[in-house]
N, C-alpha and C positions, 0 to 999 in steps of 0.2 A: 526479418526484424519487425514483424507485425505484432499482433496480440493473439494469444491463444485462449479463446473463449469457446464455451459450448453454448449453442443457441437453442432456445426453446420457444417455438411459436405459440401464440395464444389465439383463441377463437372469439373471446369476449371483446369488451371495450379495451382500452389500453391495459397493458400488463399489470399496472399497479392495482387495478380493481381485483385482481386475483392473487395479490401478494401473499395472503395467508394460506393459499394452496401450495405455495412454494417453500414457505418457511413458517414454522409454528409461532403463533402469537406470543406465547410465554417465553420462547427462546429469545425473541426480539426484545421483550421487556427486560429479561435478565441481562442480555448483552448490553442494552442501553444503560442500565444502572451501573454495570461494571465499567463500561467505557467512560461514563461520566466521572466515576470515582478516579479512574486512571488519568483522565485528562487534567484533573486539577491537583493530583498529588505531586509534590516536588521530589518524592523519594523514588529514585530509579529502580532499586531492587524491589520495592513494593509493586511498582507499575508492572515490571516484568513478571512477577509472581501472579498478579491478577490476570495478565494476558495468558500466561501458560495454564494456570489452574482453572479459571472459569470460562475462558474463551477458546481454549485448546489451540492457541496460536503457537507456532514454533518461534521462539525468541532466543537467540544465541547469548552466550555469556558476555557481559559487559556491553550489551547493546544499550543505547541511550535514546529513549523516546522523550522528546521535549514536552513541555506544557502544551495543552490544547490540541494535541494530535488526535484526529478523529479516525478511528479504525472503522471498517465496514461493520455496521450494526447487524446486518442479516447473516453474513457468512464470514466472521472473523477467522474461523479455523482454516480458511483458504489463504491466509497471509503468513509468510515466514520472513523473519529478519535475522540475518547472519550475525555472528559474533563481532563485537567491537564496531558496529555500525551506529551512525547518528541520524536520527530522524528529526528534522528541524521543526520549530514552533509552528503550530496551526496547520500542519500538513494533513491532507486527507488521503486515506488509502482505501480504495474501493475494490471489492471482489465481485460486485454485481452491477448490472445496468438494467433498469426496467424501461422499456421502450414502448412505442405504440403497438406494434404487432408481434413483439417477442420480448423475452428477457434473456440476458446473457450472464453466465457465470465463468469466472476464470481465476486461477491461482495467481497470487502476486508473490514473487520471490525476490527478496532483496538480499544480495550476497553479503560476504564478510567485508569489513573495513570500507563500507559505503558511507558517503556523506550526502545527505539529502537536505537541501536548504529549506528555509522557512517558507510557508505558504505554498507549498508544492501540492499538486494533485496527481495521484498515481491511479491510472485506470485499470480495470480488471484484465487479467491475462498477460501481465507484463513481467519480464525478468530483468532485474538490474544486476549486472555482473559484479564480481568481486573488485573492490578498489575503485569503483566508479564514483564520480562526483556529479551531483545534480544541482544546478544553480537554483537559487531562491525563485519562487513564483513560476516554476516550470510546470507545464502540463505534460506528464509522461504518458504518451499515447502509443508507444512502441518500445520494444526491448532496447536496453542500453548495454553495449558490449563491456566486458570487464576492462577496467582501467580508463575508460573514456570520461571526458568532461563534457556534459551536455547542459543545455539551458534554453529557455524561451518558450513562447507559445505562438506557433507550434514549436515543439522541441526540436532543436538542431544540434549537431555535433559542433562543439567549440574547439576541442582538442582531442586527438586520438591518443591512445596509450603511448604510441611511439613518439608523438610530438611532445607529450608531457615528459617522457623519459629523456628526450634530447634536450629539453629546456633545463632539466635538473642536473645535467652533466657539467 
């Protein structure tokens, strides 16, 4: 239940000094403009179209991305959101980390029928399983099993799928 990232060591100063060796400058500019348009538009269909068309993200039907959600500006194509999932207000989804001695890249996979609360941060290399619930203001630093309810910083399991099913009976 960790994070699945690829690590790339750097020889220079911290890895941000070589950022445009890892991603083209004009790609970042285009992504930034598209992401800012999507962050402020209240039209879900338009948002999903922008993500799919210009950022090459995989976004399922009826996925709902709330206002102010910040997608990874460098590698948005590494993010996928399943159908009928909700991404809450002001959530940040990262597919990269630039560190002192290395940078890391990782796919972020959000399953179907997932609920992600507002102000959540999702780190690179994380998979959130189908039907999972992520509480508001959670730091998602490892995988979330399908159907689980998680929350907090650090993220912890609040209820397992089996516990949630038992409560609903």
